[in-house]
VOPAGU-2260 file (C-alpha; in pm, 1 decimal, decimal comma):
REM VOPAGU-2260
SITE   aa  ch    i         X         Y         Z
SITE  UNK   A    0    2483,3    5462,2   -8465,4
SITE  UNK   A    1    2122,9    5403,3   -8555,6
SITE  UNK   A    2    2053,7    5076,3   -8381,0
SITE  UNK   A    3    2215,3    4781,9   -8217,8
SITE  UNK   A    4    2466,4    4601,2   -8440,9
SITE  UNK   A    5    2363,0    4259,0   -8569,2
SITE  UNK   A    6    2489,9    3983,0   -8339,1
SITE  UNK   A    7    2612,9    3778,6   -8638,3
SITE  UNK   A    8    2821,7    4076,8   -8750,7
SITE  UNK   A    9    2970,6    4099,7   -8401,5
SITE  UNK   A   10    3046,0    3725,5   -8399,5
SITE  UNK   A   11    3234,7    3774,5   -8726,0
SITE  UNK   A   12    3424,7    4065,9   -8572,1
SITE  UNK   A   13    3536,8    3843,9   -8281,8
SITE  UNK   A   14    3636,8    3560,0   -8511,8
SITE  UNK   A   15    3846,0    3795,5   -8726,0
SITE  UNK   A   16    4001,8    3949,3   -8414,0
SITE  UNK   A   17    4092,9    3604,3   -8283,6
SITE  UNK   A   18    4198,9    3441,2   -8610,4
SITE  UNK   A   19    4362,4    3732,3   -8795,5
SITE  UNK   A   20    4206,5    3677,7   -9137,6
SITE  UNK   A   21    3870,9    3656,4   -9312,4
SITE  UNK   A   22    3948,6    3304,4   -9436,7
SITE  UNK   A   23    4041,4    3172,2   -9091,4
SITE  UNK   A   24    3739,1    3342,0   -8934,4
SITE  UNK   A   25    3519,5    3183,8   -9200,6
SITE  UNK   A   26    3655,9    2839,2   -9120,0
SITE  UNK   A   27    3581,4    2886,7   -8748,9
SITE  UNK   A   28    3231,0    3014,6   -8821,7
SITE  UNK   A   29    3174,0    2759,1   -9099,5
SITE  UNK   A   30    3089,7    3026,5   -9356,6
SITE  UNK   A   31    3264,0    3157,6   -9667,2
SITE  UNK   A   32    3532,3    3425,3   -9625,1
SITE  UNK   A   33    3327,6    3656,0   -9849,0
SITE  UNK   A   34    3038,4    3628,8   -9600,8
SITE  UNK   A   35    3274,0    3728,9   -9319,3
SITE  UNK   A   36    3392,6    4022,8   -9528,6
SITE  UNK   A   37    3035,9    4138,5   -9597,4
SITE  UNK   A   38    2946,1    4115,0   -9229,7
SITE  UNK   A   39    3257,0    4312,5   -9134,2
SITE  UNK   A   40    3169,6    4580,8   -9389,7
SITE  UNK   A   41    2814,4    4598,6   -9253,8
SITE  UNK   A   42    2941,2    4632,5   -8896,3
SITE  UNK   A   43    3192,4    4902,1   -8991,3
SITE  UNK   A   44    2915,4    5092,5   -9171,3
SITE  UNK   A   45    2682,7    5056,6   -8871,5
SITE  UNK   A   46    2950,7    5179,6   -8630,0
SITE  UNK   A   47    3092,8    5438,8   -8867,6
SITE  UNK   A   48    3443,7    5316,2   -8792,2
SITE  UNK   A   49    3717,7    5105,9   -8949,1
SITE  UNK   A   50    3789,1    4801,6   -8732,0
SITE  UNK   A   51    4087,6    4636,0   -8900,0
SITE  UNK   A   52    4398,6    4741,5   -9089,2
SITE  UNK   A   53    4544,0    4509,3   -9352,4
SITE  UNK   A   54    4904,3    4416,9   -9273,6
SITE  UNK   A   55    5150,2    4173,8   -9436,9
SITE  UNK   A   56    5074,6    3925,4   -9156,5
SITE  UNK   A   57    4695,7    3958,9   -9163,9
SITE  UNK   A   58    4430,4    4186,5   -9023,4
SITE  UNK   A   59    4523,8    4401,2   -8724,0
SITE  UNK   A   60    4273,7    4560,0   -8487,4
SITE  UNK   A   61    4240,8    4937,0   -8501,5
SITE  UNK   A   62    4218,3    5140,6   -8180,7
SITE  UNK   A   63    3839,3    5138,6   -8220,0
SITE  UNK   A   64    3833,3    4759,5   -8249,4
SITE  UNK   A   65    4053,8    4719,5   -7943,2
SITE  UNK   A   66    3816,1    4951,5   -7759,1
SITE  UNK   A   67    3504,0    4747,8   -7834,0
SITE  UNK   A   68    3648,4    4395,6   -7823,2
SITE  UNK   A   69    3599,9    4335,9   -7450,7
SITE  UNK   A   70    3239,2    4459,1   -7466,3
SITE  UNK   A   71    3167,3    4224,3   -7757,9
SITE  UNK   A   72    3333,3    3937,8   -7568,5
SITE  UNK   A   73    3102,9    4013,5   -7273,0
SITE  UNK   A   74    2804,7    3998,7   -7510,3
SITE  UNK   A   75    2930,1    3662,6   -7638,4
SITE  UNK   A   76    2961,4    3528,1   -7284,0
SITE  UNK   A   77    2605,9    3642,7   -7211,1
SITE  UNK   A   78    2472,2    3479,2   -7526,4
SITE  UNK   A   79    2648,8    3152,7   -7441,8
SITE  UNK   A   80    2505,9    3164,2   -7089,7
SITE  UNK   A   81    2155,2    3205,5   -7232,0
SITE  UNK   A   82    2210,8    2903,2   -7458,9
SITE  UNK   A   83    2338,4    2692,3   -7166,6
SITE  UNK   A   84    2048,8    2789,4   -6939,8
SITE  UNK   A   85    1791,8    2733,0   -7212,4
SITE  UNK   A   86    1929,2    2384,3   -7275,2
SITE  UNK   A   87    1938,4    2304,4   -6901,8
SITE  UNK   A   88    2316,1    2284,4   -6876,0
SITE  UNK   A   89    2339,7    2555,7   -6610,0
């Protein structure tokens, strides 16, 4: 890995993990499914790992994705805390 993954790519990863498809993740993030797909491809290239397997019921997390999900969720919680503190809600 050359650098830190883009936060927007990681947000897409979490949305896909939670929603199970590019289309559903796009709806949650209010972006087109193709944008979600591009961000996922960029993240997989950055990490050098496949994060989802296509299944008849949607996208399933690979072992690698399961391994990083909690760390990305911690990053999300930190980012949300920064937003709350910056806006005076904390």
